[in-house]
C-alpha positions as CSV (number, residue, x, y, z in Angstrom):
1,M,-10.1,-41.8,8.0
2,W,-6.3,-41.5,8.0
3,Y,-6.1,-44.3,10.6
4,L,-8.0,-46.6,8.2
5,W,-5.9,-45.5,5.3
6,G,-2.7,-46.1,7.3
7,W,-3.9,-49.6,8.3
8,T,-4.7,-50.4,4.7
9,C,-1.3,-49.2,3.6
10,F,0.4,-51.3,6.3
11,S,-1.6,-54.3,5.2
12,L,-0.8,-53.9,1.6
13,L,2.8,-53.0,2.2
14,S,3.7,-56.7,2.3
15,L,2.0,-57.2,-1.1
16,S,2.9,-54.1,-3.1
17,A,4.0,-50.5,-2.8
18,C,1.6,-48.2,-0.9
19,I,0.7,-45.0,-2.7
20,A,-1.2,-42.2,-1.0
21,P,-4.6,-41.3,-2.5
22,N,-4.6,-38.6,-5.3
23,V,-0.9,-39.0,-5.7
24,S,0.5,-40.2,-9.0
25,E,3.9,-41.8,-9.3
26,S,6.2,-40.3,-11.9
27,N,9.3,-41.8,-13.3
28,D,10.2,-38.7,-15.2
29,Q,13.5,-37.5,-13.7
30,T,14.4,-34.8,-16.3
31,P,15.4,-31.5,-14.7
32,P,13.1,-28.5,-15.4
33,V,14.0,-26.4,-18.3
34,L,15.1,-22.9,-17.3
35,H,14.3,-20.3,-19.9
36,P,16.5,-17.1,-20.0
37,P,14.6,-14.0,-18.9
38,K,13.1,-12.0,-21.8
39,Q,14.9,-8.9,-22.8
40,L,12.7,-5.9,-22.1
41,N,12.9,-3.0,-24.4
42,T,13.5,-0.3,-21.9
43,Q,15.2,3.0,-22.4
44,P,16.2,5.5,-19.8
45,V,14.3,8.8,-19.8
46,N,17.0,11.4,-20.6
47,N,19.2,9.7,-18.0
48,T,17.3,11.3,-15.1
49,Q,16.3,9.8,-11.8
50,V,12.8,10.1,-10.5
51,V,13.1,11.9,-7.2
52,F,10.3,11.5,-4.7
53,K,9.1,14.8,-3.2
54,P,6.0,16.0,-1.4
55,S,4.5,17.4,-4.6
56,N,4.1,13.9,-6.1
57,L,2.8,12.3,-3.0
58,V,-0.2,10.1,-3.9
59,M,-3.6,11.2,-2.5
60,L,-5.7,8.1,-1.8
61,S,-9.5,8.5,-1.7
62,N,-10.1,6.8,1.7
63,T,-8.7,4.4,4.2
64,L,-10.2,1.4,2.6
65,A,-8.2,2.2,-0.6
66,A,-5.0,2.3,1.5
67,Q,-5.8,-1.0,3.1
68,Q,-6.5,-2.7,-0.3
69,L,-3.1,-1.5,-1.4
70,G,-1.5,-3.1,1.7
71,A,-0.3,0.4,2.8
72,I,1.3,0.8,6.2
73,K,0.0,3.6,8.4
74,M,2.9,6.0,9.1
75,G,1.0,8.4,11.4
76,F,-1.7,11.0,11.8
77,I,-1.1,14.5,10.4
78,A,-2.9,17.8,11.0
79,S,-2.6,21.4,10.0
80,E,-4.5,24.5,10.9
81,A,-4.6,28.1,10.0
82,C,-6.3,31.3,11.2
83,L,-8.3,33.0,8.4
84,S,-9.2,36.7,8.2
85,A,-12.5,37.8,6.7
86,A,-10.7,38.6,3.4
87,Q,-9.0,35.2,2.9
88,R,-10.8,32.6,0.8
89,V,-11.3,29.2,2.3
90,H,-10.4,27.1,-0.8
91,I,-7.1,28.8,-1.3
92,M,-6.1,28.2,2.4
93,Q,-7.3,24.7,2.1
94,K,-4.9,24.1,-0.8
95,K,-2.1,25.5,1.4
96,L,-3.0,23.3,4.3
97,I,-3.1,20.2,2.1
98,K,0.3,21.1,0.8
99,D,1.5,21.3,4.4
100,L,-0.1,17.9,5.1
101,K,1.8,16.5,2.2
102,I,5.1,17.9,3.5
103,Q,4.4,16.4,6.9
104,A,3.6,13.0,5.4
105,Y,6.8,13.1,3.3
106,N,8.8,13.9,6.4
107,L,7.3,10.8,8.1
108,G,8.6,8.7,5.2
109,A,5.2,8.2,3.5
110,N,4.5,8.1,-0.2
111,S,0.7,8.5,0.0
112,M,-1.9,10.0,2.2
113,V,-5.6,10.1,2.9
114,L,-7.2,13.5,3.6
115,E,-9.7,12.7,6.4
116,H,-11.4,16.1,6.6
117,C,-11.1,19.8,6.5
118,S,-13.4,21.8,8.7
119,L,-14.0,25.5,9.3
120,Q,-14.6,26.6,12.9
121,R,-15.0,29.7,14.9
122,R,-12.4,30.0,17.7
123,S,-11.4,32.7,20.1
124,G,-8.5,34.7,18.7
125,C,-9.5,33.9,15.1
126,Q,-12.5,34.9,13.1
127,R,-12.4,31.6,11.4
128,Q,-10.0,28.6,11.8
129,L,-9.5,26.0,9.2
130,N,-8.4,22.5,10.4
131,C,-7.3,19.7,8.0
132,E,-6.4,16.2,9.2
133,G,-5.1,13.2,7.4
134,V,-3.3,9.9,7.6
135,A,0.1,9.3,6.1
136,Y,0.7,5.8,4.5
137,S,3.6,4.0,3.0
138,A,2.5,1.7,0.1
139,S,4.9,-0.5,-1.8
140,V,2.5,-0.6,-4.9
141,M,0.9,2.5,-6.2
142,L,-1.7,2.4,-9.0
C-alpha cells in the first residue's frame, strides 16, 4: 500500500506537490497563545507541614487496588505475638497491625495491604497470632 502511494507521489511530484493522505496543509503560522496559569485560592493551614508517620499510612484493601494505583512493592512484612489465655485476639491484632505499619514506614512505604492474620497453636505458646502484609509506595493516593 505504501509502495503504491510512494509511486503515485513520485509520479505526481513532477505535476504538483504531493501531500500524504489524511494530512491537511495549513498556512497558519501564528504562534500558539500561552495563557498565564490560573491563580488558585489556596491558604496554608496554620502554617504547619504535614508530616508523614506510621499512623497515617494508608491501608489498601487488596493487591489489585495497589496495582491500579500504580504502587511499587517495597517488601513483605510480618509480625507475630504469643498470646496467653487471658489476652484478647482483636486487641493483639490491632497491636500487630500497628507494628506492620511501622515496618512499612521504615521501608519507605506510604501504603500497605494486610494479607492475613491467623491464629495458630505452637509449642511454647498457647496461641500465636501471625499477621502478614505487603508494603507499597504509591505516588497517588485516593
